[in-house]
C-alpha positions in Angstrom: -53.8 -18.8 -60.5 -53.8 -22.6 -60.5 -53.6 -22.9 -56.9 -56.5 -20.8 -56.2 -58.2 -22.4 -58.5 -57.9 -25.8 -57.3 -58.2 -24.7 -53.7 -61.2 -27.2 -52.7 -59.9 -30.0 -54.1 -56.7 -29.7 -52.3 -58.7 -29.2 -48.6 -58.1 -32.5 -46.2 -59.9 -35.6 -45.9 -61.0 -36.5 -42.5 -57.8 -38.1 -41.5 -55.8 -35.2 -42.2 -58.1 -32.9 -40.6 -57.0 -35.0 -37.5 -53.8 -34.7 -38.1 -54.2 -31.0 -38.6 -55.1 -31.2 -34.5 -51.8 -32.9 -33.5 -49.6 -29.9 -32.9 -52.1 -28.1 -30.8 -52.9 -31.1 -28.8 -49.3 -31.6 -27.9 -49.1 -28.5 -26.5 -52.4 -28.6 -24.0 -50.8 -32.4 -23.1 -47.0 -30.7 -22.7 -48.3 -28.1 -20.8 -50.1 -30.2 -18.5 -47.2 -32.6 -17.9 -44.5 -30.0 -17.5 -46.5 -28.4 -15.3 -47.7 -30.8 -13.3 -44.4 -32.8 -12.9 -41.6 -30.5 -13.3 -42.5 -26.6 -13.1 -41.0 -25.2 -9.2 -42.6 -21.6 -9.5 -45.8 -21.1 -7.7 -47.1 -17.5 -8.9 -49.5 -17.4 -11.7 -48.8 -14.8 -14.7 -52.0 -13.1 -15.7 -55.3 -14.6 -17.1 -54.5 -12.6 -20.0 -51.5 -14.4 -21.3 -52.5 -17.7 -20.4 -55.5 -17.0 -22.7 -53.3 -15.8 -25.4 -50.6 -18.5 -25.5 -53.9 -20.9 -25.7 -55.7 -19.1 -28.3 -52.3 -18.8 -30.7 -52.3 -23.1 -30.3 -55.4 -23.4 -30.9 -55.7 -21.2 -34.3 -53.2 -23.3 -35.6 -55.5 -26.3 -36.3 -57.4 -24.2 -38.5 -54.3 -22.6 -39.9 -53.0 -26.3 -40.9 -56.7 -27.3 -42.4 -57.0 -24.6 -44.7 -53.2 -23.0 -45.5 -50.8 -25.6 -44.7 -52.7 -28.9 -45.8 -53.6 -27.5 -49.3 -49.9 -25.6 -50.1 -47.7 -29.2 -49.3 -50.7 -30.6 -51.1 -50.1 -28.4 -54.0 -46.4 -27.5 -54.3 -44.7 -30.4 -52.0 -46.6 -33.9 -50.8 -48.7 -34.8 -47.6 -47.8 -38.5 -46.7 -44.1 -39.3 -46.8 -41.6 -39.4 -43.8 -38.3 -39.4 -43.6 -36.0 -39.1 -40.9 -33.7 -36.7 -42.8 -36.6 -34.0 -43.2 -37.7 -34.3 -39.5 -33.9 -33.1 -38.8 -34.0 -30.7 -41.6 -37.2 -29.2 -40.2 -35.7 -29.3 -37.1 -32.8 -27.0 -38.4 -34.9 -24.9 -40.2 -36.8 -24.1 -37.2 -34.1 -23.2 -35.1 -32.3 -21.3 -37.5 -35.4 -19.0 -38.8 -36.7 -18.4 -34.7 -33.2 -17.4 -33.9 -32.5 -14.8 -37.0 -36.3 -13.5 -36.5 -35.7 -13.3 -32.6 -32.8 -11.5 -32.7 -33.7 -9.2 -35.1 -37.2 -8.8 -32.7 -34.6 -7.8 -29.9 -32.3 -5.7 -32.0 -34.5 -3.3 -33.5 -36.3 -1.5 -30.4 -39.5 -0.6 -32.2 -40.4 -3.8 -33.1 -39.1 -5.1 -29.5 -41.2 -2.6 -27.8 -44.6 -2.8 -30.1 -44.7 -6.2 -30.6 -42.2 -9.2 -29.1 -42.3 -7.1 -25.7 -45.6 -8.6 -25.4 -44.1 -12.4 -24.8 -41.6 -10.8 -22.4 -44.3 -9.4 -20.0 -46.1 -12.3 -18.2 -43.9 -13.1 -14.8 -42.7 -15.8 -13.8 -42.1 -17.8 -17.3 -44.5 -20.6 -17.1 -46.0 -23.5 -19.1 -49.2 -22.2 -20.0 -47.5 -18.8 -21.5 -45.3 -20.6 -23.7 -46.8 -18.9 -27.0 -48.4 -15.6 -25.6 -46.9 -13.6 -28.8 -48.7 -10.2 -30.3 -50.6 -11.2 -33.4 -47.9 -9.4 -35.2 -45.2 -11.4 -34.2 -46.9 -14.5 -35.0 -47.8 -13.2 -38.4 -44.2 -12.6 -39.3 -42.6 -15.9 -38.3 -45.1 -18.8 -38.7 -45.7 -17.9 -42.5 -42.3 -18.1 -43.7 -41.3 -20.7 -41.5 -44.5 -22.8 -43.3 -43.2 -21.8 -46.7 -39.8 -22.2 -46.3 -40.6 -26.1 -45.3 -43.1 -26.1 -48.5 -40.1 -25.2 -50.5 -37.7 -27.7 -48.8 -40.1 -30.2 -49.8 -41.2 -32.0 -46.5 -44.2 -33.6 -46.8 -47.0 -32.4 -44.4 -47.0 -35.2 -42.1 -43.3 -34.0 -41.4 -44.3 -30.6 -41.1 -46.9 -31.6 -38.4 -43.9 -33.5 -37.0 -41.5 -31.1 -36.6 -44.1 -28.6 -35.2 -45.6 -30.6 -32.9 -42.1 -31.4 -31.4 -41.1 -27.6 -31.6 -44.5 -26.6 -29.6 -43.5 -29.3 -26.6 -39.8 -28.1 -27.1 -41.0 -24.5 -26.2 -43.1 -25.5 -23.5 -40.2 -27.4 -21.9 -38.2 -24.1 -22.5 -40.7 -22.2 -20.2 -41.0 -24.9 -17.4 -39.0 -23.3 -14.5 -36.4 -26.0 -13.3 -33.4 -23.5 -12.2 -32.6 -19.8 -12.4 -29.4 -21.1 -14.9 -31.7 -22.9 -17.2 -31.6 -21.3 -20.8 -34.6 -19.8 -21.4 -35.0 -18.1 -17.9 -31.9 -16.6 -18.2 -33.2 -15.2 -21.3 -36.5 -13.9 -19.7 -35.3 -12.9 -16.3 -31.6 -12.1 -16.6 -30.2 -11.3 -19.7 -32.9 -10.6 -22.8 -30.4 -10.3 -25.3 -28.6 -13.8 -24.1 -29.5 -17.4 -25.2 -32.1 -16.6 -28.1 -32.1 -19.9 -30.3 -35.4 -22.0 -29.9 -36.8 -23.9 -29.1 -34.3 -26.9 -29.6 -30.7 -26.5 -29.6 -27.9 -23.4 -28.9 -25.4 -23.5 -31.4 -26.2 -20.3 -33.4 -26.3 -18.7 -29.9 -22.4 -19.7 -29.5 -21.8 -18.8 -33.0 -23.1 -15.2 -32.9 -21.6 -14.6 -29.5 -25.2 -14.6 -27.8 -24.8 -17.6 -25.6 -24.8 -16.6 -21.8 -22.0 -18.3 -20.2 -23.4 -19.5 -16.9 -26.0 -21.5 -18.5 -26.6 -25.2 -17.7 -26.6 -27.2 -20.3 -29.9 -27.0 -22.9 -31.2 -31.2 -23.8 -34.3 -30.6 -25.8 -37.7 -31.9 -23.8 -35.4 -32.0 -20.7 -37.1 -29.0 -18.6 
């Protein structure tokens, strides 16, 4: 395969290696920000869930360097930025995450063996936002990546959308109200409020929206 034959020439230069780190950095900055200024829950979840979330976010950097960038470099492009592609990326993340999430909740085997890991930390906190089973990461992340490559987003657009999705997810896991969209999903009704991380339209369309939920605004804790 030509991609494999040319793999080393497709790897990022130093500036794009730094760019690859931005989603990971955005996660840790947002955890500190939302936890310090907005999070109202004083109980702390088990350390293993905090470490799981951190490790998953750290691993996104080498994944961007050694997988994402070469794929965009070969099949798409790396350095264009357009508003409509950013919006398209946000739509794709919300759509794919919703249907993956819906499937994981409807299938008892996958819920109990894989997705239930994300529901074990109590209470939800910013620093456990990405405490996910490795199997779930492997199910969802490559599909999101390949979809964005196929839709001809650029690598930098992918980095922007990914960073925004990380921050929005941390915001969702910041406890400010018991009527908050994602708090309800974790602690009131796990089969409601499934859309992540930006909006709620798929929940409204498919009847999985919990009616007593506060209005969700992306990045607003």
